[in-house]
N, C-alpha and C positions, 0 to 999 in steps of 0.2 A: 839181753837185758839181762839184768841182779835183780830180781826181784823175792823176797821172804816173807814170811808169813809172821805177826805177831801177834799179841794175845788181843783177849774176844775176833778174834779175825779181822783183825787189823792186818791190814797190809804196806810196802813201803816198799817202795824204790832205795838199793845200798849200790849203785853202781854211779859214782860224780858223775861222771861226763852225761848220765843222764837225768840226774834232782839236776843240776848245771845249767843245760844245755841253753836255755836264754842267754844265761849268765855268757856262754863259750860264744854264742852267736851272735854275743852284741860286740866282743871282743872281736872278732872275725872283724868284722866290720871300720872294727880302729885300725887292728894289724892293717888288712886293703885298703884304708884309703892313706897309714903311714906308707904302707909300701908300693901303693901309685903312684906315691912324693917322691920318697927315693928311687924307685929303679921301674920311672913309668915302663919302662922295656921287658921289662917280665914278663910279664901276663900277655903280649904281643907277643912275643914272639914263644910261650910253652903256648900259647891258642895259636902259631903257624905251625907246630909239628902233630899234623895233621893230616891225616888218609883223603885224596884230591884224585877226585875222579874230573877228565875233564881240563885239567887244572882248579881246579876250584877246592877249596877244599870241604869236605864234606863232614867225615868223623874226627875230631878233636883228638888225641890218644890221651894226654893227659888226663881229659874226663872223661874218657872213659874207662880210661882205667881204674880212679878215684869212685865210679858210677859201679865198676863192677864189683870193688872190695864194701861198696856200699850194705847192694844188694844180695851178693851172695849170702852172711851172715843171716839173711833174714829166710829166704829160698834152704840152704841149708836145713834148718830150724822145724820144716814143716811137714807132717807126713799125710803124705798127698793122697793116702791110703786110706785118709780119715773120710776125701768126699764120695768115697764110694758108698758111706753109712752117711752120709749128707738127709738121705731122707727121712728118718728120723724126726727130725727135726726141721720139719717140713717150710711153717711158717716163719722162722727169726730169718731163716735163710729167701725165704720168698721175699718179706721186705726189706734185708740188707739189697737183694739185688732189685728188686721196683725202688728202694730211695736211688744206691750209688749209680744206675745206667742209667733210667726211668725220668727221674726227677731231678736230682743238681744238681746232673751237665746245667743244663736249663735254668735254672736259680742263678746257676753265678753268673750265667753268662749278661742274665736279663742284670743283674745286681752291681754288675761293673759295668756292660753297662752304661747305664743311669748313672754314678756314679763320677768311673773317668771322662763318660765320655758326655755325661749332661753338665750333672752339679761341679764338678770337680774340674769340671775341661779348659774354665779360666786360667782357675788356681795352678795347674800343670802348669797354662800353657801353653790359649789354640791353634800357637804356630808353630810351640816346640816341636821337634823333630830328631828322629831317631834313625840311624844307618841298621840295615837287617842287610842278613845272607839273602844272594839270589835262593827262588828254588830248584831246587837240585835235578838239576840237565833242561834248565828253562833258557835259552839264549837270550835274551831281546839289546835291541838296540840302545843306545845313551840316549836318556830322554823318554822309553814309553811310560805307559803308561800298564800297569798289575793290578791287580784290586785296587785297591786305598796306597798304594804308593809309587815310585818314580826312579824308574832307572839312572842312575848316576853312580859316578866313576870318582873311587874313593884309598887314595895311590895304586891306582893300578890296580883295582880292583872288582867291578861291575856288582854295586851292591844297590839293595833297595831303598829309596827316602821313603819314608809312611810319618805319619803321624806318634807323636815322643805319646800319647795317651790308645793312640791302635795298638802300641805297642807292651801298655803295661797291659792291656786288654788281653792280648796272646798266650803275657803269661798265668795272668788271672780262670780263661782258660783252660792252659794245660793244668794248672791246681784242681778247678773244675769239674774233671774227668779220669783225675787221680785217687780214687777209695784209697786210703792206707791200706798196707797191709805188714807193717811193719810196728812201727810207736805203740796200733789198736793193740798189742798183745799187753801192753802194760800199761794201757788206760781201763780197758780187760779188768782184765789182775785187779786195779789197785781198786778197783767199782765195786769190789766180787763180785765178776760175774764168773759164765760157765765160761773158762778156760777152755777143755776142750772144743765148744763151738764157735770159738772164738776164735782157734784153730784152721776148724775148720772151715768156714768165713774166709779170710783169710787168705786161705785155699786157692778156692774157687776163686774168689776178687779175682789173681793172680791166671788161672789160668781164661776167662774171662775178659781180662784190661786184652791178653793175648790179641784176640776175639773185635774188639767195640773200643779202644783207645786208638788207635790210629781215623777208624774210621767217625766216633763222633767228634774228635781233634781235627781233623778235615772238613768235618761238616758243619762243625761251626766256627773257624778262621777263617772261612769261606765266607757263608755268614754275617762276617766284623767285616769283610774289604781286606783281608791279609791274605798274606801268599801259601798258597796250597801244594807244601811239597808232599803231598802223595810217596814219592821215594821217598825221602829222606823218613816221614810220619812210619813207615814198615821198613825202614833199617834200621831206625830210632826204638822202634820195638821189636827189633831182634836184639841188636844189640844188649839195650840194658834191662826188659824182662825175658824172652827166650834164653838167652846166656845162661846169667845165672842163674834161669830157673833147672836151666836141664841140668848145671851145673852143680845147683847143688840138691837136685834125687841125688843123681850118677852115686855121686861120694860120699851122700846120707848113705847107698843103701849096703855101697861099699863098704865103709867105714864101719858098723853094722855089723856088719858080716862079721869084716876082720874082727874087729876089734871087742864086739859086747853096747848096747844100748846103754849102760851106766858107765863106761867109757866113754864113749860120744857123747853124754849127754853131760856131764860132771865136769870134764876135763875138756873135752876138744871144744862143748862152746861156746868155756868163760874163757877158752882165751879169742875166742874171736870175736867177744864183745865189745870192747873199744876198738876193734877197726874199724864199724857201721860211722862211732860216731867220727876219726881219726881224717878218715875217708872222708865223708863228708866238709867237718872245719877246709880241708882244705881247698872242698872245693870253691869255699865258701870265697876265701881267702883271696883266692882268683879274681873269683869276680866283684869283690869288692874295692881292689885294687886298679877295676878297668872302672868300676864303673863311683870312684869317690867323686870326680869333680862334679859330676851331679849331684851328687849326697851334699855335698860341701854348699853350692850352688842353691839348692832347693832344697835344706836342710828338712820343711814338711811333707817331701814327696813319700814320703816310707807312709808315712799319714794316710794321704789322699788313697792310698794302695791299701793298706790296711781296713779301713773304714769297711768295703767291698767283702772285704774276707770273712773279718769278723760277723757281721751280719749273717753272710753264709752261714758261717757253721750252728752261726747260732738260730738259723731258721731250719737247718733238717738238721741239727742235733732234734730241734722239740719235736720235725714232723715223726719221724723213725721215732721219736722218747710216744707221743700221742700215738701214733699209731699201734705202737706194742704194747697199750695202753687199754686200747679199744681191742687187739685182737685177743686181749688174755693171756697175753705170755705170762709167764713168771722173772720175777723180777733180776734173775739170773743171768736169763734171754732175751728181755729185753735192754736193759744196759750195755752189753756189748754191740746188739743188732741198731743204735744208734749211734756209737759214737765210731765205729768201722766205715758211717757214712760222717757224719760231720769234721774228721781230720782226717790230711790231704798224705795223700803217697808219694809228696813233697823230692823225694832224692827222683825219681822219674822225671818228675814237673821241671826240677833243674836240670837234668842231664836233656831232657828233650828239647826244652829252650837253647837251653847250649849249639846244639843239632841242628833246628832248625832259623833258628834267628841268629847263634852269635854270643861270645859269654863277653862281650860287651852291650848288648842288648838291655834296653828297657823292659823284654819279657824278661829274663833272664833275673834281671831284677825283682820285677810282683814275683819270677815263685822263691824267689830265696826273703820277703819277707811272709812271706807262710811259712818258712820257719821258725820267723821272727815271736812269732805272732803261737805259731802250736803249744805249746806246754803250756804258758798259761793258760790260755782258753780253755785248751783238755782238760787240766789240773783245775779249774770251775766247773766245769760239767762232770766231774769226777763225784766233786764236792757234792755238786746238787742229785744226780740221782743216788747215793746214800743216803741222801736227808729224805729223798722220797720214796724209799722200798716200799715202806708198807703200802704205801698207792696200789700195788700187784701183790697178786697172789704170791702163796710157797719162795717171800724172796731169800735169800741167804741171812741166813739167820751173823 
């Protein structure tokens, strides 16, 4: 994250990766579709590089590597010792936890089901199907039913054939249960929020995610009659959250002890800044090299998925921001408390969708749409916060 203060207490991003993330995502869509046309076997070959259990691919090695480099630079920035001091900011921390884990997952499920399963179902294609991975450890005979899916044989591998709209629903669910722990540091800074509080809330959400991401994900996927791969969900959390979190914590302590905090913040973190975005964009190219045919055949697919994600972002921001005002929070605490729920941890959502359902699944595509709308949506909310700062006591000047 490269951000710097300007005159009149204005704050701006200086990293070209972060300022134009939407542009890079758009280029990845085009590049991935083109790659799928030129080298259609490349993404399949890379996805085939996986850790297998009983002959079934469980962990995609390229995606796991990319995700680690997406997550590690985020985790290493966090001073988890600050969690112990979180009690001094009780109200905003409580509000964030309530919005992120008590409300957001369920409103995301409801909105996605309403739009993808009812209003847009005929536009997506009520008979359109998607092939997703069999749940880890499950061995059903061909033709057997599992949730809303049917076991079929595809290229010699048993897979589940599910309605396409349900696959998109799964991706939205995985986004809805992943509160942001990365770019929210940028959004809170740009809104002139309390940076220390933002870091505390990021640390707390990272720890809570270890406990609740798998539980909520399995519950909501089950309600949506989608595969509930509990073992894979837990493995996903271990690989995509716990591993980089532990690596970040250990290396942060070791590097600061060896080189000092100034070297760590001014040199080491500066080198890491573009790595997260590069790893993310590499993953997106792979995803779109698989989904290019679907997008070309139905170019409005991205819009159908984006609508509930867009409305969810506005709803959660409005609830958080309104509750912060009712609780009498100061502006510099209210802004990050509202935005950490509105934004999504799309890195974990993408990786989990790929692990659970496959690189070519509609669930993976839905999580990528979350990336596509994230930056313009959050910049819009930053602007709303700055224009309404006078609604709150002790707002930042």
